[in-house]
Residue frames as qw, qx, qy, qz and C-alpha x, y, z in Angstrom:
[[0.830, -0.102, -0.533, -0.126, 130.49, 136.74, 91.12],
 [0.345, -0.615, 0.537, -0.464, 130.81, 135.76, 94.76],
 [0.862, -0.026, -0.503, -0.056, 131.91, 132.40, 96.14],
 [0.502, -0.694, 0.440, -0.270, 133.25, 130.90, 99.34],
 [0.424, 0.334, -0.839, 0.067, 135.67, 128.10, 100.14],
 [0.805, -0.346, 0.144, -0.460, 133.94, 125.27, 102.00],
 [0.056, 0.394, -0.914, 0.076, 135.37, 122.09, 103.50],
 [0.771, -0.108, -0.444, -0.444, 133.56, 118.77, 103.18],
 [0.852, -0.447, 0.174, -0.208, 133.18, 115.96, 105.70],
 [0.943, 0.030, 0.104, 0.314, 136.09, 114.17, 104.01],
 [0.427, -0.675, 0.143, 0.584, 138.29, 117.31, 104.22],
 [0.476, 0.334, 0.489, 0.650, 138.02, 118.33, 100.55],
 [0.002, 0.461, 0.098, -0.882, 137.82, 122.00, 99.61],
 [0.294, 0.557, 0.691, 0.354, 135.00, 123.16, 97.37],
 [0.003, 0.066, -0.034, -0.997, 134.06, 126.57, 96.02],
 [0.175, -0.555, -0.763, -0.280, 130.40, 127.17, 96.70],
 [0.090, -0.473, 0.068, -0.874, 128.61, 130.32, 97.80],
 [0.692, -0.476, -0.061, -0.540, 125.95, 128.79, 100.04],
 [0.247, -0.456, 0.789, -0.330, 126.71, 126.76, 103.18],
 [0.633, 0.113, 0.716, -0.274, 124.12, 124.17, 102.11],
 [0.245, 0.161, -0.723, -0.626, 123.27, 122.15, 99.02],
 [0.571, -0.275, -0.620, -0.462, 119.63, 121.11, 98.85],
 [0.612, -0.665, 0.028, -0.427, 119.21, 121.82, 102.59],
 [0.930, -0.240, -0.109, 0.257, 122.24, 119.69, 103.54],
 [0.245, -0.911, 0.279, 0.178, 125.29, 121.33, 105.10],
 [0.649, 0.632, -0.419, 0.064, 128.42, 121.02, 102.97],
 [0.076, -0.598, 0.721, -0.342, 130.50, 120.29, 106.07],
 [0.683, -0.112, 0.628, -0.356, 128.34, 117.19, 106.68],
 [0.864, 0.466, 0.082, -0.175, 128.67, 115.90, 103.09],
 [0.646, -0.265, 0.512, 0.500, 131.50, 114.06, 101.36],
 [0.101, 0.453, -0.451, -0.763, 132.66, 115.13, 97.92],
 [0.051, -0.112, -0.920, -0.372, 130.93, 112.11, 96.38],
 [0.070, 0.603, 0.713, -0.351, 127.69, 113.05, 98.22],
 [0.119, 0.661, -0.007, -0.741, 127.90, 116.51, 96.65],
 [0.047, 0.222, -0.745, -0.627, 128.52, 115.03, 93.21],
 [0.001, 0.364, 0.926, 0.100, 125.34, 112.99, 93.55],
 [0.052, 0.677, 0.513, -0.525, 123.27, 115.92, 94.81],
 [0.168, 0.699, -0.121, -0.684, 124.22, 118.35, 92.07],
 [0.823, 0.394, 0.409, 0.026, 124.49, 115.72, 89.33],
 [0.458, 0.840, -0.268, 0.112, 127.74, 117.26, 88.04],
 [0.893, -0.094, -0.182, 0.400, 131.10, 115.58, 88.48],
 [0.178, -0.960, 0.217, -0.023, 133.39, 117.74, 90.60],
 [0.766, 0.414, -0.374, 0.318, 137.03, 117.20, 89.75],
 [0.711, -0.659, -0.003, 0.245, 139.61, 116.74, 92.43],
 [0.425, 0.807, -0.268, 0.311, 142.65, 118.99, 92.14],
 [0.835, -0.420, -0.084, 0.344, 145.90, 118.07, 93.83]]
């Protein structure tokens, strides 16, 4: 399994292999935007 660490528009780190989700760049999306696009709640770890 291969993955990458990506940073969102709101400076959250996410593990996701591709630089885009549904043709939108992860760096231009907030974490809540990503949650809506993939329809899975991503937990925030502190």
